[in-house]
C-alpha positions in Angstrom: 39.2 -18.3 -12.3 42.6 -19.9 -13.1 42.3 -18.9 -16.8 41.5 -15.4 -15.8 44.6 -15.3 -13.6 46.8 -16.6 -16.4 45.4 -14.1 -18.9 46.1 -11.3 -16.4 49.6 -12.5 -15.9 50.2 -12.7 -19.7 48.9 -9.1 -20.2 51.2 -7.9 -17.4 54.2 -9.5 -19.1 53.2 -7.9 -22.4 52.8 -4.5 -20.8 56.3 -4.8 -19.2 57.8 -5.7 -22.6 56.1 -2.8 -24.4 57.2 -0.4 -21.6 60.8 -1.7 -21.9 61.1 -1.5 -25.6 58.2 0.6 -26.7 55.2 -0.1 -28.9 56.2 0.4 -32.6 52.6 1.7 -33.2 53.0 4.4 -30.5 56.2 6.1 -31.5 55.5 9.8 -31.6 57.3 13.1 -31.2 55.6 13.4 -27.8 57.2 10.2 -26.6 60.9 10.3 -27.6 61.7 7.4 -25.3 59.0 5.2 -26.8 61.2 3.4 -29.3 60.7 0.0 -31.0 62.6 -3.0 -29.7 66.0 -3.5 -31.3 66.3 -6.3 -33.8 67.6 -9.6 -32.4 71.4 -10.1 -32.6 72.8 -12.0 -35.6 73.5 -15.7 -35.0 77.1 -16.3 -33.9 77.7 -19.1 -36.4 76.6 -18.3 -40.0 76.9 -20.1 -43.3 76.3 -19.3 -47.0 76.1 -22.1 -49.6 76.6 -20.6 -53.0 75.5 -22.7 -56.0 77.4 -22.2 -59.3 76.5 -23.3 -62.8 79.8 -24.5 -64.2 80.6 -23.8 -67.8 77.2 -22.1 -68.2 78.6 -19.1 -66.4 79.9 -18.3 -69.9 76.4 -18.4 -71.4 74.2 -16.9 -68.7 74.8 -13.1 -68.6 72.8 -12.9 -65.4 75.2 -15.1 -63.5 78.8 -14.1 -64.3 81.5 -15.7 -62.0 82.2 -12.3 -60.5 79.0 -12.7 -58.6 80.9 -15.3 -56.6 83.4 -12.6 -55.7 80.6 -10.2 -54.8 79.3 -12.7 -52.1 82.8 -13.4 -50.9 83.5 -9.7 -50.5 80.2 -9.0 -48.8 80.0 -11.9 -46.4 83.7 -11.9 -45.4 83.9 -15.6 -44.4 86.5 -17.1 -42.0 86.6 -20.3 -44.1 85.8 -21.1 -47.7 84.8 -24.5 -48.9 85.2 -25.3 -52.6 83.8 -27.9 -54.9 87.3 -29.3 -55.8 88.6 -32.8 -55.2 91.0 -33.0 -52.3 94.0 -34.5 -54.2 93.6 -32.1 -57.1 93.5 -29.1 -54.8 96.6 -30.2 -52.9 98.5 -30.8 -56.1 97.5 -27.5 -57.6 95.5 -29.1 -60.4 92.5 -26.8 -60.3 91.6 -27.6 -63.9 90.1 -30.8 -62.4 87.2 -28.6 -61.2 85.0 -26.2 -63.1 86.7 -22.9 -63.9 84.7 -20.7 -61.3 86.5 -22.7 -58.5 89.8 -21.3 -59.6 88.4 -17.7 -59.4 86.9 -18.4 -56.0 90.2 -19.9 -54.7 92.2 -17.0 -55.9 89.8 -14.4 -54.5 89.9 -16.1 -51.1 93.7 -16.5 -51.1 94.3 -12.9 -51.8 92.3 -12.0 -48.7 94.0 -14.6 -46.5 90.9 -16.8 -46.1 91.6 -20.5 -45.5 90.3 -22.8 -48.2 89.2 -26.4 -47.9 88.3 -28.7 -50.8 85.1 -30.8 -50.3 84.4 -32.5 -53.6 84.8 -36.3 -54.2 84.6 -38.6 -57.1 85.6 -42.2 -57.4 87.0 -41.9 -61.0 90.2 -39.9 -60.6 91.1 -40.2 -64.3 88.5 -37.7 -65.5 87.9 -34.1 -64.4 85.1 -33.4 -62.0 81.8 -32.4 -63.6 82.3 -34.1 -66.9 79.9 -36.9 -67.5 78.0 -39.0 -64.9 78.8 -42.2 -63.2 76.8 -45.2 -64.4 73.4 -45.3 -62.6 71.5 -48.4 -61.6 68.4 -49.3 -63.5 65.0 -48.0 -62.4 63.1 -50.4 -60.2 60.4 -51.5 -61.1 61.0 -51.2 -64.8 57.5 -49.8 -65.4 58.4 -46.8 -63.3 61.0 -45.4 -65.8 58.7 -42.5 -66.9 57.9 -41.6 -63.3 61.6 -41.6 -62.4 62.5 -39.5 -65.4 59.8 -36.9 -64.6 60.6 -36.6 -60.9 64.4 -36.2 -61.5 64.1 -34.1 -64.6 65.8 -31.1 -63.1 69.1 -33.0 -62.7 69.2 -33.9 -66.4 68.9 -30.4 -67.8 71.7 -27.9 -68.4 71.9 -25.6 -65.3 71.2 -22.4 -67.2 70.1 -20.4 -64.1 70.4 -16.8 -63.1 72.3 -16.0 -59.9 68.9 -15.6 -58.1 67.5 -18.9 -59.5 70.7 -20.9 -58.7 70.7 -19.6 -55.1 66.9 -19.5 -54.5 64.9 -21.7 -52.2 62.7 -23.1 -55.0 65.5 -24.6 -57.0 67.2 -26.0 -53.9 64.0 -27.8 -53.0 63.5 -29.1 -56.5 67.1 -30.5 -56.6 66.7 -32.0 -53.1 63.5 -33.8 -54.1 64.9 -34.9 -57.4 67.9 -36.4 -55.7 65.7 -38.2 -53.3 63.7 -39.5 -56.3 66.8 -40.9 -57.9 67.7 -42.7 -54.8 64.2 -44.0 -54.3 63.8 -45.3 -57.9 67.2 -46.7 -58.4 67.5 -48.9 -55.3 69.7 -46.4 -53.5 71.8 -45.2 -56.5 75.0 -46.3 -55.0 77.5 -44.1 -56.9 75.5 -40.9 -56.3 74.8 -41.7 -52.7 78.4 -42.5 -52.0 79.6 -39.2 -53.5 76.9 -37.3 -51.5 78.1 -39.0 -48.3 81.7 -37.9 -49.0 80.6 -34.3 -49.7 78.9 -34.1 -46.4 81.7 -35.8 -44.5 84.4 -33.6 -46.0 82.3 -30.5 -45.2 81.8 -31.3 -41.6 85.4 -32.5 -41.2 86.7 -29.2 -42.6 84.6 -27.2 -40.2 85.8 -29.2 -37.2 89.5 -29.1 -38.2 89.3 -25.3 -38.4 87.8 -25.0 -35.0 84.3 -24.2 -36.1 84.9 -20.7 -37.5 82.0 -18.3 -37.2 81.4 -17.6 -40.8 81.6 -20.3 -43.5 81.1 -19.8 -47.3 80.8 -22.9 -49.5 81.1 -22.5 -53.3 79.8 -25.7 -54.9 77.9 -26.9 -58.0 74.2 -25.9 -57.9 73.2 -29.6 -57.8 75.4 -30.1 -54.7 73.9 -27.2 -52.8 71.2 -29.0 -50.9 73.7 -31.6 -49.5 76.3 -29.1 -48.4 73.6 -26.8 -47.0 72.2 -29.6 -44.9 75.7 -30.6 -43.6 76.6 -27.1 -42.4 73.2 -26.5 -40.8 73.5 -29.8 -38.9 77.0 -28.6 -37.8 75.3 -25.7 -36.0 75.3 -22.9 -38.5 72.4 -20.6 -39.4 72.0 -20.3 -43.1 72.2 -16.9 -44.8 70.6 -16.1 -48.1 73.3 -15.5 -50.9 71.0 -13.4 -52.9 70.1 -11.1 -50.0 73.8 -10.8 -49.1 74.8 -9.8 -52.7 71.9 -7.4 -53.0 72.8 -5.6 -49.8 76.6 -5.7 -50.5 78.5 -2.5 -49.9 81.6 -4.1 -51.5 81.7 -6.0 -54.7 84.3 -7.8 -56.8 86.0 -6.0 -59.7 84.2 -6.6 -63.0 87.5 -7.7 -64.7 89.2 -10.9 -63.7 92.7 -10.4 -62.2 95.6 -11.1 -64.5 96.9 -13.9 -62.2 93.6 -15.8 -62.5 93.8 -15.5 -66.3 97.4 -16.8 -66.2 96.2 -19.8 -64.2 93.5 -20.5 -66.8 96.2 -20.6 -69.5 98.3 -23.0 -67.5 95.2 -25.2 -66.9 94.4 -25.2 -70.6 97.8 -26.5 -71.4 97.6 -29.3 -68.9 94.0 -30.2 -70.0 95.3 -30.6 -73.6 98.2 -32.7 -72.3 95.8 -34.9 -70.4 93.6 -35.3 -73.5 96.5 -36.3 -75.6 98.2 -38.7 -73.3 95.3 -40.1 -71.2 93.4 -43.4 -71.7 90.3 -43.7 -73.8 88.0 -43.2 -70.7 89.5 -39.7 -70.0 90.2 -38.4 -73.5 86.7 -37.1 -74.2 86.4 -35.6 -70.7 89.6 -33.7 -70.9 88.9 -32.5 -74.5 85.6 -31.1 -73.1 87.4 -29.4 -70.2 90.1 -28.0 -72.6 87.3 -26.7 -74.9 85.7 -24.8 -72.0 89.0 -23.4 -70.7 89.9 -22.2 -74.3 86.7 -20.2 -74.2 87.4 -19.0 -70.7 90.8 -17.7 -71.9 89.4 -16.1 -75.0 86.6 -14.4 -73.1 88.8 -13.6 -70.1 86.4 -15.5 -67.9 83.4 -13.3 -68.8 80.1 -13.8 -70.6 79.0 -14.5 -73.2 79.1 -17.4 -75.7 76.3 -19.4 -77.2 75.2 -22.6 -75.6 76.0 -24.4 -78.8 79.6 -23.4 -78.4 79.8 -25.4 -75.2 77.7 -28.3 -76.4 74.3 -29.2 -74.9 75.3 -31.9 -72.4 74.9 -30.8 -68.8 77.8 -31.1 -66.4 76.6 -34.0 -64.3 78.5 -35.4 -61.4 
């Protein structure tokens, strides 16, 4: 008897709901008031975490850096987080980060959007994204092949299309590979420490800006899972970068602004100076950064060059 009563109550509630909003299957010309329920309102706090592919933007024609501008223009964030180290950003040394961060910073600045740097690296002598910190040995030693296989995605050049770099499948693979590295290398102190700083700097930026309603983070594709997790835990609903770009009514100009190209020329000069005057530890790193910036200036920040022109080593953090 009680079950029957509950069922009747449930059917009554459903009937009221259908009467209020209309049954989508019953919309006819004879029932003009019988309309479907409106879609739920958008979440008040939204975030987009955009993964970039560093110097390989110059190789992959399906992910030019102007796609970053497309998402910025379409999403219209209230705060932009960039994969640049704090000191380098404050001192105007954007050559410390990969070249797409300069483009994103300029795009945000021209639209009056606040910018916060959220990258971190212990070695301040070399530019971010060149080389990798020494990793602990795999434990136990007979698990080397397993560790290599489970973290394989982190060792390959990030030659991804815009859709791949910002898709759920790759984000999941990177997340699991990072966990495997931690698991097989007794915590992987250098990588874990950097990830902790990325997350802390992200949350701190959000809080200091009074929790703005729309946040866009532009970070290396390998950092996307950590930043995505941080903003979600800060109370933001994640939006899909690919869906936003696909539905965009406003896109970035296909040509890079002259002021951005001027910044790249200045950065190239500084990178060459660092390579000439720095210590042995930083010489190769700055030569690599200067080589990339030289191609950026030559190609005016657009695609394409061959992968061999860049070298085959991935930009690992």
